[in-house]
C-alpha positions in Angstrom: 77.4 179.8 84.3 78.3 183.4 84.9 82.0 182.8 83.9 80.9 180.9 80.8 78.6 183.7 79.8 81.4 186.2 80.3 83.7 184.0 78.3 81.1 183.8 75.5 80.7 187.6 75.5 84.5 188.0 75.3 84.6 185.6 72.3 81.8 187.5 70.6 83.6 190.8 71.3 86.7 189.3 69.8 84.7 188.3 66.7 83.1 191.7 66.5 86.5 193.4 66.8 88.0 191.2 64.2 85.2 191.7 61.6 86.8 194.7 59.9 90.1 192.8 59.6 88.3 189.7 58.2 86.4 191.9 55.7 89.6 193.6 54.6 91.3 190.2 54.1 88.4 189.0 52.0 88.5 192.2 49.9 92.3 191.8 49.4 91.8 188.2 48.4 89.2 189.2 45.8 91.3 192.0 44.5 94.1 189.5 44.0 91.8 187.2 42.1 90.5 190.0 39.9 94.1 191.2 39.2 95.0 187.6 38.1 91.9 187.5 35.9 92.8 190.9 34.3 96.3 189.7 33.6 94.9 186.6 31.9 92.5 188.7 29.9 95.3 191.0 28.8 97.2 188.0 27.4 94.1 186.8 25.5 93.6 190.3 24.0 97.2 190.4 23.0 96.9 186.9 21.3 93.8 188.1 19.5 95.5 191.2 18.1 98.7 189.3 17.2 96.7 186.5 15.5 94.4 188.9 13.6 90.6 189.3 13.7 90.1 186.6 11.1 90.4 184.0 13.8 87.8 185.8 15.9 85.4 185.6 13.0 86.0 181.8 12.5 86.0 180.6 16.0 82.4 181.4 16.9 81.4 182.4 20.4 82.8 179.4 22.2 86.2 181.0 23.0 84.5 184.2 24.2 82.2 182.3 26.5 85.1 180.4 27.9 87.0 183.6 28.6 83.9 185.2 30.1 83.6 182.1 32.4 87.2 182.6 33.5 86.4 186.2 34.4 83.4 185.0 36.5 85.8 182.6 38.3 88.0 185.7 39.0 85.0 187.4 40.6 84.9 190.1 37.9 81.4 190.0 36.4 81.9 193.3 34.7 84.8 192.0 32.7 82.8 188.9 31.9 80.0 191.0 30.5 82.5 193.0 28.4 84.0 189.8 27.0 80.5 188.6 26.0 80.0 191.8 24.1 83.2 191.1 22.2 81.8 187.8 21.2 78.5 189.4 20.1 80.5 192.0 18.0 82.8 189.6 16.2 81.7 188.9 12.6 78.4 190.8 13.0 77.8 193.7 10.6 79.9 195.1 7.8 82.0 197.3 10.2 82.6 194.7 12.9 86.4 194.8 12.8 86.4 198.5 13.7 83.8 198.0 16.4 85.7 195.0 17.8 89.0 196.9 17.9 87.3 199.7 19.7 85.9 197.4 22.3 89.2 195.6 22.7 90.9 199.0 23.3 88.4 200.0 25.9 88.7 196.7 27.7 92.5 196.9 27.6 92.3 200.4 29.1 90.0 199.1 31.9 92.4 196.2 32.6 95.4 198.5 32.8 93.5 200.9 35.0 92.5 198.2 37.4 96.1 197.0 37.7 97.0 200.5 38.8 93.8 201.3 40.7 95.6 202.2 43.9 97.4 205.0 42.1 94.2 206.5 40.6 92.2 209.5 41.9 89.5 208.3 44.3 86.6 208.9 42.0 88.2 207.3 39.0 89.3 204.3 41.1 85.7 203.8 42.2 84.6 204.0 38.6 87.1 201.4 37.6 86.1 199.0 40.4 82.5 199.4 39.4 83.2 198.7 35.7 85.2 195.6 36.6 82.2 194.4 38.7 83.1 195.1 42.3 79.7 195.8 44.0 79.3 198.5 46.6 78.1 197.3 50.0 74.8 199.0 50.7 75.3 199.0 54.5 78.8 200.5 54.1 77.5 203.0 51.7 75.0 204.3 54.3 77.8 204.8 56.8 80.2 206.5 54.4 78.0 208.7 52.1 75.7 211.5 53.3 72.1 211.1 52.0 70.9 213.6 49.5 67.3 214.6 50.0 65.3 216.1 47.2 61.9 215.9 45.4 62.8 213.3 42.8 60.8 213.0 39.6 60.6 209.4 38.1 61.6 210.0 34.5 61.8 206.5 33.2 61.6 202.8 34.1 63.0 200.3 31.6 63.6 196.6 31.9 66.2 194.6 30.2 68.4 191.6 30.8 70.6 188.8 29.3 68.2 185.8 29.9 69.8 185.0 33.2 69.3 188.2 35.1 66.5 190.8 34.7 67.7 194.4 35.1 65.4 197.4 35.8 66.8 200.9 35.2 64.9 203.8 36.9 66.0 207.4 36.2 65.2 210.2 38.6 65.7 213.9 38.5 66.0 216.1 41.6 63.9 219.3 41.5 66.1 221.4 43.9 69.6 219.9 43.3 69.2 219.3 39.5 70.9 216.0 40.0 70.0 212.9 37.9 70.2 209.5 39.5 70.0 205.9 38.2 68.4 203.2 40.4 69.3 199.7 39.4 67.2 196.7 40.5 67.7 193.0 39.6 65.7 189.8 39.5 66.9 186.3 38.9 65.3 183.0 38.3 62.5 184.4 36.2 61.5 186.9 38.9 60.9 190.6 38.1 63.1 193.1 39.9 61.6 194.2 43.2 61.8 198.0 42.9 59.1 199.6 40.8 58.3 203.3 40.5 55.6 204.7 38.2 56.8 207.2 35.6 55.7 210.7 36.6 55.7 210.2 40.3 57.4 212.7 42.6 59.3 211.3 45.6 60.4 213.2 48.7 63.2 210.9 49.5 66.9 210.4 50.3 69.3 208.9 47.8 72.8 207.5 48.5 75.0 208.1 45.5 77.6 205.4 44.8 81.2 206.7 44.6 82.4 207.4 41.0 84.2 210.0 39.0 80.7 211.0 37.7 78.2 209.8 40.3 75.0 208.6 38.7 74.0 205.4 40.3 72.2 205.7 43.6 70.4 203.7 46.2 66.9 204.7 47.4 67.0 205.3 51.2 64.4 207.0 53.4 61.1 208.3 52.0 59.7 211.3 53.8 56.2 211.5 52.3 53.8 209.7 50.1 54.5 210.0 46.3 52.6 212.6 44.3 52.0 213.2 40.6 54.3 215.7 38.9 54.2 216.9 35.4 56.7 219.8 34.9 59.8 218.7 32.9 63.3 219.4 34.2 65.4 222.1 32.4 66.7 220.9 29.1 68.8 221.9 26.2 69.3 221.5 22.5 71.0 218.6 20.7 74.4 220.3 20.7 74.2 220.6 24.5 73.3 216.9 24.8 76.3 215.8 22.8 78.5 218.2 24.8 77.2 216.8 28.1 78.0 213.2 26.9 81.5 214.3 25.7 82.3 216.0 29.1 81.2 212.9 31.0 83.5 210.7 28.8 86.5 212.6 30.1 85.8 211.2 33.6 84.5 207.8 32.5 85.8 206.6 29.1 83.7 203.4 29.3 80.5 205.3 29.5 77.9 204.2 26.9 75.5 207.1 27.4 74.6 210.1 29.5 71.1 211.1 30.6 69.8 214.4 29.1 66.6 216.3 28.5 66.0 217.7 25.0 63.7 220.7 24.7 61.9 221.8 21.6 62.9 218.9 19.3 60.8 217.4 16.5 61.0 213.7 15.7 61.6 213.1 12.0 61.7 209.7 10.3 64.2 209.7 7.4 64.4 206.8 5.0 68.1 207.2 4.6 69.4 208.2 8.0 66.7 206.7 10.2 64.9 208.6 12.9 66.3 212.0 13.9 65.4 214.5 16.6 65.8 218.0 15.1 66.0 221.2 16.9 62.9 223.2 16.2 64.8 226.5 16.4 68.0 225.6 14.7 69.4 223.5 11.9 71.0 220.7 14.0 69.7 217.2 14.8 70.7 214.1 16.7 70.3 210.5 15.4 68.1 208.2 17.3 69.8 205.0 18.4 69.4 202.6 15.5 68.4 199.8 17.7 65.0 201.6 18.2 64.2 202.2 14.5 61.3 199.8 14.4 60.0 200.1 17.9 56.5 201.4 18.8 58.0 204.0 21.1 59.2 206.1 18.2 55.7 206.2 16.7 54.4 207.1 20.2 56.9 209.9 20.2 55.7 211.1 16.8 52.1 210.9 17.9 52.6 213.0 21.0 54.6 215.5 18.9 52.0 215.8 16.1 54.8 217.4 14.0 55.5 220.0 16.6 58.3 220.5 19.2 58.3 218.4 22.4 60.5 217.9 25.4 62.1 214.4 25.5 64.2 212.6 28.2 66.6 209.9 27.1 70.2 208.6 27.0 72.7 210.3 24.7 75.6 208.2 23.7 77.9 206.9 20.9 75.0 205.0 19.3 72.8 208.1 19.2 69.9 209.2 21.4 67.7 206.6 23.1 64.3 208.4 23.8 62.7 207.1 27.0 59.9 209.5 27.9 58.2 212.5 26.3 56.1 215.3 27.8 52.7 215.8 26.3 49.8 216.8 28.6 51.7 214.6 31.0 54.9 212.5 31.1 54.6 209.6 28.7 57.0 206.6 28.9 58.1 205.3 25.5 58.3 201.6 24.6 61.8 201.4 23.1 
């Protein structure tokens, strides 16, 4: 029995020693499948451009869904989501050809970047893998990334999804470090995401930031104290500073839809021609509110808190405009946009 036990321990030891090699082989196999999927997607994009966008308008969403399924088979869910966005763009709106061409160009850039990912700087390579859909292993993250402790203010919690998977986006801001962090939580099968943090709470906690050219996404690690209520807003800037921050972030991540910013002393203004604007109270510049929010109650919430005067607003600044997510009145108020 003793010899058998020793033999079993040896076999377990061998399995333990071989685990990193097995994980590396699995990663290499997946990388090969993704590269094959990227190559196929590049051919399909080339066919689309050579054939003209008229075919994209006539074919419906079937071909896009089939291509997205092929990307899922290639274990590249990020590419699959991008292809579905192409299908949702085709023949929708007056300027759809320009928007479709823009999305095709960005997808082509992502594909070419992935095919050369081993030659990219470390941060950009991590960004490309993330955009393609390669998830970061949380256990490995804890071993490779030092935790960042701070007093984190919960700025926003917003739910979305595609009907199959519910996604919760939670924005945090560190009081001492000045860092902004995004926590993502998912729920499938009709279940809500597990992680939930009330807006306005302050957390004394560790975060683990995922590798990226511009690290934003993080995982919540150890909490060091019970959460407390906080009300003071983070430092902010004007609308020009917000656009500049988004532009600088695009240099490192050209696939970035938006960047988190705090706007100080802005006044919400509904305009019948231009839609809602956030105008600098002390200047003559303004930023357009994301048009997808135009008829949402959150904008009237924002106007009510403002009362026609300047307020501090947190949101996401991007190519579609500014998406307001929270406003400071007597306390931090989440907006329903």
